[in-house]
C-alpha positions in Angstrom: 0.0 0.0 0.0 1.1 3.4 -0.8 -0.2 6.7 0.5 0.3 10.0 -1.4 1.2 12.7 1.1 0.3 16.3 1.1 3.0 18.8 1.8 4.0 18.7 5.4 1.9 15.6 6.1 3.5 12.9 8.3 3.9 9.5 6.6 1.5 7.8 9.0 0.9 4.3 7.5 4.5 3.2 7.4 5.7 0.6 10.0 2.3 0.2 11.6 1.1 -2.6 13.8 -1.4 -4.7 11.8 -2.9 -6.2 15.0 -3.7 -2.7 16.4 -5.1 -1.6 13.0 -7.3 -4.7 12.9 -8.5 -4.2 16.5 -9.4 -0.5 15.7 -11.3 -1.5 12.6 -13.1 -4.3 14.2 -14.3 -2.3 17.1 -16.4 -4.4 19.4 -16.6 -7.3 16.9 -14.7 -10.5 17.4 -11.5 -10.8 15.3 -11.1 -14.3 13.9 -8.1 -13.8 11.5 -5.6 -11.1 10.8 -3.7 -11.6 7.6 -0.8 -9.4 6.6 -0.1 -9.7 2.8 3.1 -8.1 1.6 5.9 -8.3 -0.9 9.4 -8.8 0.5 12.1 -6.3 -0.6 13.9 -7.3 -3.7 17.1 -9.2 -3.1 19.2 -6.9 -5.3 19.0 -4.3 -2.5 21.4 -6.5 -0.4 24.2 -5.9 -3.0 23.5 -2.2 -3.7 24.8 0.9 -2.1 24.4 1.8 1.6 20.9 3.3 1.0 19.7 0.1 -0.7 21.2 -2.1 2.0 19.5 0.0 4.7 16.1 -0.2 2.8 16.4 -4.0 2.7 17.4 -4.3 6.4 14.6 -1.9 7.6 12.0 -3.7 5.6 13.1 -7.1 6.8 13.2 -5.8 10.4 9.7 -4.5 10.1 8.4 -7.8 8.6 10.2 -9.7 11.3 8.3 -7.6 14.0 5.0 -8.3 12.2 5.8 -12.0 12.0 6.3 -12.0 15.8 3.0 -10.2 16.5 0.7 -12.6 18.2 -2.5 -13.3 16.2 -1.1 -12.0 12.9 -0.2 -14.3 10.0 2.1 -13.0 7.3 1.9 -14.0 3.7 4.6 -13.0 1.2 4.3 -12.5 -2.5 6.8 -13.8 -4.9 8.9 -11.0 -6.4 10.3 -11.6 -9.9 12.4 -9.4 -12.2 15.2 -7.0 -12.0 15.8 -3.4 -10.8 13.2 -1.2 -12.5 11.2 -4.1 -13.7 9.8 -6.0 -10.7 6.6 -8.0 -10.7 4.7 -9.1 -7.6 3.1 -12.4 -8.0 0.6 -14.5 -5.9 -0.4 -11.9 -3.3 -3.8 -11.1 -4.7 -4.7 -14.7 -5.2 -3.5 -15.7 -1.7 -5.8 -13.1 -0.1 -8.7 -13.9 -2.4 -8.4 -17.6 -1.7 -8.4 -17.0 2.1 -11.4 -14.7 2.0 -13.4 -17.1 -0.2 -12.5 -20.2 1.8 -13.3 -18.5 5.1 -16.6 -17.2 3.8 -17.5 -20.6 2.4 -16.8 -22.3 5.7 -18.7 -19.6 7.7 -15.6 -18.4 9.6 -16.6 -14.7 9.7 -19.5 -12.4 9.3 -17.6 -9.4 8.0 -14.3 -9.2 6.1 -12.3 -6.0 6.5 -9.9 -5.4 3.6 -7.4 -2.6 3.7 -6.5 -1.9 0.1 -7.0 0.2 -3.0 -6.6 -2.7 -5.3 -9.4 -3.6 -7.7 -8.0 -7.2 -7.9 -9.9 -7.8 -4.6 -13.3 -7.2 -6.2 -13.8 -10.9 -7.0 -13.0 -11.8 -3.3 -15.6 -9.3 -2.1 -18.2 -10.5 -4.6 -17.6 -14.2 -3.6 -17.8 -13.4 0.1 -21.1 -11.6 -0.5 -22.5 -14.6 -2.4 -22.0 -16.6 0.8 -24.0 -13.9 2.7 -21.0 -12.1 4.2 -20.4 -8.4 4.5 -17.2 -6.8 3.2 -15.8 -3.5 4.3 -12.9 -1.8 2.6 -10.6 0.7 4.1 -9.0 2.8 1.4 -6.5 5.6 1.0 -7.9 8.9 -0.2 -7.0 9.9 -3.7 -6.0 6.5 -4.7 -7.2 3.2 -5.7 -10.3 1.4 -7.0 -13.6 3.1 -7.1 -15.0 -0.3 -8.2 -13.8 -2.0 -5.0 -15.4 0.7 -2.9 -18.6 0.4 -4.8 -18.7 -3.4 -4.5 -18.1 -3.5 -0.7 -20.9 -3.1 1.8 -19.0 -0.3 3.6 -16.1 1.8 2.4 -14.1 3.8 4.9 -11.3 6.2 4.3 -8.1 5.4 6.1 -7.3 7.8 8.9 -4.0 8.4 10.7 -5.6 7.3 14.0 -6.0 3.8 12.6 -2.2 3.4 12.2 -0.1 2.9 15.3 3.6 2.3 14.9 4.7 -1.3 15.7 6.6 -1.7 18.9 10.3 -2.0 18.4 10.4 0.1 15.2 10.9 3.8 15.0 9.5 5.9 12.2 12.7 8.0 12.5 14.6 5.1 11.1 13.3 6.1 7.7 15.6 9.1 7.5 18.3 6.6 6.5 16.4 5.9 3.3 17.0 9.2 1.7 19.6 9.5 -1.0 21.8 12.6 -1.0 20.4 15.3 -3.3 22.3 16.0 -6.4 23.0 19.5 -7.8 20.9 20.4 -10.8 22.1 20.5 -13.4 24.6 17.8 -12.7 28.2 19.0 -12.5 31.1 17.2 -14.2 
C-alpha cells in the first residue's frame, strides 16, 4: 500500500502494527483472523549501495516484527524481475483464496480489507455470495472506485488507525534518503 502525502503531512501508515489496526477497525466485533499480505524487498537491495542495504534491512526488520506479532499471519508475494522491472506475484490470489475459503466455511460475518486494489473485487463478490459483508478501508485519492462500490461499507483510512509497531521507530526512515544531487549535474 502506498499513501500519497500532502506537503507537510507525516507518513503515517509506514511501519504500523497490523494487529492494532485490525482491532481498531473491528471495534467491538470479534476478530477471527488477521492476515498481513506483503511483498518482500527485492534481493538486489542487499548488494546495492548503503541506502539500498538499509532499505532491505529496515523492511526485513519490520516484517520480522510483524511475524512476531501474536495473532497475525504474514503471507509473502513472490517478487520476480530486475531493478526497475519488478513484478509481484501471488499476493492477490492468496488473499482472495483466504477470503473465499473462510466465507464458504462460515468463519466470519464481515471481512475488512485494507486496500486500494481492484484485484480484490472478486473476493468481495464471492464473500457476499456466501452472505458475508465486506468492508474496505481505502487511502484517499488512490485506488479502485470499483472496489469501494462493491463492498458493503467503504471507509477512508485515517492516521488514528495506524499505530507504529513496537520495536520500530519511524525516525529510522531518514536513512532511506539518497543525497540530493545538484541540478544541473556537474562534471
